[in-house]
C-alpha positions as CSV (number, residue, x, y, z in Angstrom):
1,M,0.0,0.0,0.0
2,A,1.9,3.2,-1.1
3,R,1.1,6.6,0.2
4,C,3.1,9.8,1.1
5,G,5.6,9.0,3.8
6,C,5.0,5.4,3.8
7,G,7.3,3.3,1.7
8,G,10.8,2.1,1.6
9,G,10.3,0.4,4.9
10,L,9.3,3.6,6.8
11,C,5.9,2.2,7.7
12,A,4.5,-1.3,7.8
13,C,0.9,-2.0,6.6
14,T,-0.6,-5.4,7.1
15,V,-3.6,-6.7,5.0
16,I,-5.2,-9.9,6.1
17,A,-7.4,-11.9,3.7
18,G,-10.9,-12.7,5.0
19,E,-13.3,-15.5,3.9
20,N,-13.3,-16.1,0.2
21,V,-10.7,-13.2,-0.2
22,T,-7.1,-13.5,-1.4
23,V,-4.4,-10.8,-1.1
24,S,-1.3,-10.6,-3.2
25,G,1.6,-8.0,-3.4
26,T,3.9,-6.4,-0.8
27,G,2.2,-3.0,-0.5
28,S,5.0,-1.2,-2.3
29,A,4.5,1.2,-5.1
30,A,6.1,-1.3,-7.4
31,N,4.1,-4.2,-6.0
32,P,0.9,-2.9,-4.4
33,Y,-1.5,-5.2,-2.7
34,K,-4.1,-6.8,-4.9
35,I,-7.3,-8.0,-3.2
36,S,-9.4,-10.7,-5.1
37,S,-12.7,-12.3,-4.1
38,E,-14.5,-15.4,-5.5
39,V,-17.9,-16.7,-4.2
40,P,-18.3,-20.5,-4.6
41,C,-21.3,-21.8,-6.5
42,D,-22.5,-23.7,-3.4
43,T,-22.8,-20.4,-1.6
44,V,-24.8,-18.8,-4.4
45,R,-27.2,-21.8,-4.8
46,A,-28.3,-21.3,-1.3
47,C,-29.8,-17.9,-2.3
48,F,-32.2,-19.3,-4.9
49,T,-35.5,-21.0,-4.4
50,A,-37.9,-22.5,-7.0
51,G,-41.2,-20.6,-7.6
52,P,-44.3,-21.7,-9.6
53,G,-43.4,-23.4,-12.8
54,I,-39.7,-23.7,-11.9
55,D,-37.8,-26.9,-11.1
56,L,-34.5,-26.1,-9.3
57,D,-31.9,-28.8,-8.5
58,Q,-30.2,-27.3,-5.4
59,A,-27.4,-29.8,-5.7
60,T,-26.4,-29.2,-9.3
61,G,-27.9,-25.7,-9.7
62,V,-29.8,-26.7,-12.9
63,I,-33.0,-24.7,-13.4
64,A,-35.7,-26.2,-15.6
65,A,-39.4,-25.9,-16.4
66,D,-41.7,-27.7,-14.0
67,L,-44.2,-29.7,-16.2
68,S,-47.4,-30.6,-14.5
69,T,-48.4,-34.2,-14.5
70,E,-52.2,-33.4,-14.3
71,P,-54.3,-35.4,-16.9
72,G,-54.9,-33.4,-20.0
73,N,-51.7,-31.3,-19.8
74,N,-50.1,-31.4,-23.2
75,L,-47.1,-29.1,-22.6
76,S,-43.8,-30.9,-23.2
77,I,-40.1,-30.2,-24.0
78,G,-39.7,-30.2,-27.8
79,P,-36.8,-31.7,-29.8
80,D,-35.0,-28.4,-29.8
81,G,-35.1,-28.1,-26.0
82,G,-37.9,-25.5,-25.9
83,L,-41.4,-25.7,-24.5
84,L,-43.9,-27.2,-26.9
85,V,-47.7,-27.3,-27.1
86,P,-48.9,-29.3,-30.1
87,T,-51.7,-27.7,-32.2
88,A,-55.1,-28.0,-30.3
89,G,-53.5,-30.4,-27.9
90,G,-55.3,-30.7,-24.6
91,Q,-58.1,-28.3,-25.8
92,V,-60.5,-30.7,-27.3
93,V,-63.0,-32.9,-25.4
94,T,-64.5,-35.5,-27.7
95,G,-68.0,-37.0,-27.5
96,C,-70.1,-39.6,-29.4
97,G,-68.6,-40.4,-32.8
98,L,-65.2,-38.8,-32.2
99,T,-61.9,-39.9,-30.6
100,G,-58.6,-38.3,-29.8
101,N,-57.6,-35.0,-28.1
102,G,-56.1,-33.2,-31.0
103,S,-52.4,-33.9,-30.2
104,A,-49.9,-35.3,-32.6
105,S,-50.1,-38.7,-30.9
106,A,-53.9,-38.7,-30.6
107,P,-55.5,-36.7,-33.5
108,I,-59.2,-36.1,-33.7
109,E,-60.8,-38.9,-35.7
110,A,-64.3,-40.0,-36.6
111,A,-65.3,-43.3,-35.0
112,T,-66.3,-45.3,-38.2
113,G,-67.9,-48.7,-38.6
114,T,-67.4,-51.4,-41.2
115,W,-69.1,-51.0,-44.6
116,P,-71.3,-54.1,-44.8
117,Y,-72.5,-53.9,-48.4
118,P,-71.0,-55.5,-51.6
119,C,-71.1,-52.1,-53.4
120,D,-68.3,-49.5,-53.4
121,P,-68.8,-46.8,-50.7
122,D,-66.8,-44.3,-52.8
123,T,-69.6,-44.4,-55.4
124,E,-72.6,-45.6,-53.5
125,G,-72.0,-44.1,-50.0
126,G,-74.0,-41.2,-48.7
127,V,-72.5,-37.8,-47.6
128,I,-72.4,-35.9,-44.3
129,V,-72.4,-32.0,-44.5
130,C,-72.3,-29.2,-42.0
131,G,-75.6,-27.3,-41.7
132,S,-75.8,-23.5,-41.2
133,D,-76.4,-24.1,-37.5
134,G,-73.1,-26.0,-37.2
135,V,-74.8,-29.4,-36.8
136,L,-73.7,-32.4,-39.0
137,R,-76.5,-33.4,-41.3
138,G,-76.9,-36.6,-43.3
139,E,-78.7,-37.0,-46.7
140,P,-82.4,-36.1,-46.8
141,R,-84.9,-38.5,-45.5
142,G,-87.0,-40.6,-47.9
143,A,-90.6,-39.6,-48.4
144,A,-93.7,-41.2,-49.7
145,S,-97.3,-40.2,-50.4
146,F,-100.5,-42.0,-51.4
147,S,-103.4,-40.2,-53.0
148,Q,-106.8,-41.6,-54.2
149,F,-109.2,-39.9,-56.5
150,F,-112.7,-40.9,-57.6
151,E,-115.3,-39.4,-59.9
152,E,-118.6,-40.7,-61.4
153,R,-119.8,-39.2,-64.6
154,T,-123.1,-39.8,-66.4
155,Y,-123.9,-39.4,-70.1
156,P,-127.1,-39.0,-72.2
157,D,-127.1,-42.6,-73.7
158,I,-124.2,-42.1,-76.2
159,E,-124.0,-44.7,-78.9
160,V,-120.7,-46.7,-79.0
161,P,-118.7,-45.9,-82.2
162,T,-118.2,-48.8,-84.6
163,G,-114.4,-48.4,-85.1
164,S,-111.6,-49.6,-82.9
165,V,-111.7,-48.4,-79.3
166,A,-111.0,-44.7,-78.9
167,V,-110.9,-42.3,-76.0
168,V,-114.3,-40.7,-75.3
169,D,-113.5,-39.0,-72.1
170,T,-110.5,-38.4,-69.8
171,Y,-109.8,-38.0,-66.1
172,N,-106.9,-36.2,-64.5
173,A,-105.6,-35.4,-61.0
174,T,-102.7,-33.3,-59.8
175,V,-100.1,-34.9,-57.5
176,V,-97.1,-33.3,-55.8
177,N,-93.7,-34.8,-55.0
178,P,-93.5,-34.9,-51.1
179,S,-89.7,-34.3,-51.2
180,N,-88.0,-31.0,-51.9
181,C,-84.7,-32.8,-52.3
182,R,-85.2,-36.0,-54.2
183,P,-87.0,-37.0,-57.4
184,A,-90.0,-39.3,-56.9
185,L,-91.1,-42.4,-58.8
186,V,-94.8,-42.1,-59.8
187,L,-96.8,-45.3,-59.6
188,A,-100.5,-45.2,-60.7
189,E,-103.3,-47.7,-60.3
190,Q,-106.1,-46.9,-62.7
191,E,-109.6,-48.4,-62.4
192,L,-112.3,-47.8,-65.0
193,D,-115.9,-48.9,-64.8
194,I,-118.2,-48.4,-67.8
195,W,-121.9,-49.1,-67.9
196,L,-123.5,-50.2,-71.2
197,V,-126.9,-51.1,-72.7
198,L,-126.8,-53.8,-75.3
199,P,-130.0,-54.4,-77.4
200,G,-130.4,-57.9,-78.8
201,G,-127.5,-58.7,-81.2
202,A,-125.5,-55.7,-80.1
203,G,-121.9,-55.6,-79.0
204,A,-119.3,-53.1,-77.6
205,A,-115.7,-53.0,-76.5
206,T,-114.2,-51.0,-73.6
207,G,-110.7,-50.1,-72.6
208,Y,-108.0,-47.6,-71.7
209,D,-106.4,-45.0,-74.0
210,G,-107.0,-47.0,-77.1
211,D,-106.1,-50.4,-75.4
212,E,-109.1,-52.7,-75.7
213,M,-109.7,-54.5,-72.4
214,A,-113.1,-56.2,-72.7
215,Y,-115.8,-57.0,-75.3
216,H,-119.4,-57.8,-74.6
217,F,-122.0,-59.2,-77.1
218,N,-125.6,-59.8,-76.6
219,A,-126.4,-63.0,-78.4
220,G,-130.0,-63.0,-77.3
221,T,-133.1,-61.0,-78.5
222,T,-133.9,-59.2,-75.3
223,W,-132.1,-56.0,-74.2
224,R,-129.3,-56.3,-71.6
225,T,-129.2,-53.2,-69.4
226,G,-126.7,-52.2,-66.8
227,V,-123.9,-54.2,-68.5
228,H,-120.9,-53.3,-66.3
229,T,-117.3,-53.6,-67.5
230,A,-114.4,-53.0,-65.1
231,A,-110.7,-52.9,-65.8
232,T,-107.6,-52.0,-63.8
233,K,-104.1,-51.1,-64.8
234,F,-101.0,-50.5,-62.6
235,L,-98.4,-48.3,-64.4
236,G,-95.2,-46.5,-63.7
237,R,-95.8,-42.9,-64.7
238,G,-92.2,-41.6,-64.8
239,V,-90.2,-39.6,-62.3
240,L,-91.2,-36.3,-60.8
241,A,-88.6,-33.6,-60.0
242,P,-88.1,-32.6,-56.3
243,G,-91.1,-30.5,-55.1
244,A,-92.7,-30.5,-58.5
245,S,-96.3,-31.2,-59.4
246,A,-97.8,-33.1,-62.3
247,S,-101.1,-34.1,-63.8
248,V,-101.7,-37.8,-63.8
249,G,-104.7,-39.3,-65.7
250,F,-106.1,-41.7,-68.2
251,G,-108.7,-42.0,-70.9
252,A,-111.9,-44.1,-71.1
253,A,-112.2,-45.8,-74.5
254,V,-115.1,-47.5,-76.2
255,G,-115.5,-49.0,-79.7
256,R,-116.6,-51.8,-81.9
257,G,-120.1,-50.8,-81.3
258,S,-122.9,-52.6,-83.1
259,G,-126.7,-53.1,-82.9
260,G,-127.3,-49.8,-81.2
261,A,-125.1,-50.4,-78.1
262,Y,-124.6,-47.3,-76.0
263,Y,-122.9,-46.2,-72.7
264,Y,-124.4,-44.0,-70.0
265,R,-122.1,-44.0,-67.0
266,I,-118.3,-44.1,-66.4
267,N,-116.6,-44.3,-63.0
268,Y,-113.0,-43.2,-62.7
269,V,-110.7,-44.3,-59.8
270,L,-107.1,-43.2,-59.7
271,R,-104.6,-44.2,-56.9
272,V,-101.2,-42.6,-57.1
273,L,-98.2,-43.7,-55.0
274,L,-95.1,-41.3,-54.9
275,L,-91.8,-42.8,-53.7
276,S,-88.9,-40.5,-53.0
277,L,-86.0,-42.5,-51.7
């Protein structure tokens, strides 16, 4: 330690090193005292404590993140040593029809069954869509409707024409496809009842739309009144567009009249089945 009047052995200054302190030098101007201090790691570690989310190893001094072991926690240490939360991990709770939690190891998946049919699901399978309300929706439900129509018409004793059967009157009714989504197959059952009067030696044929279905002939000499012919047809009447309406009907035909035969009443029965599947 050099100062005015103290040097060259004129004064003696003593410096004593305390704990964790070292002293070097003689205290002269050429070799002054040099005081150094070094705190051991063990001493410093005693000053630190681990707070929330911190894992401290007091023996080694290593400080790390404290990862909770509670179920559902998806926080982990990534391959680069940083904290990692996989996309959507631990934030999804699945219910009926879904599995997984959204993590890389357990992605969200639909719980599917086994296709039990011989056809290809890629071409024959239905679809699932998301509605405007956020609810999953399947394909539209099938629909069916059945309508029945009946009408009785009387005529002023009209003579049956002599040629082949031809339409003399028609009956029509309007039907509506019950589905606004799917086309409908139109199936019609048509029943036609025609009443005839056949004088002796007279004959007449009846039918549908030019198709002769029955022929009656009076081989006697007395008049036959109230001769009743009935015929039924079951026909496919095409396909009706979703929500559309159409007129369905048929014609009553008579012909091959002879001997003054005439008709005076026709009953029309129409039953229509619409299938939208």
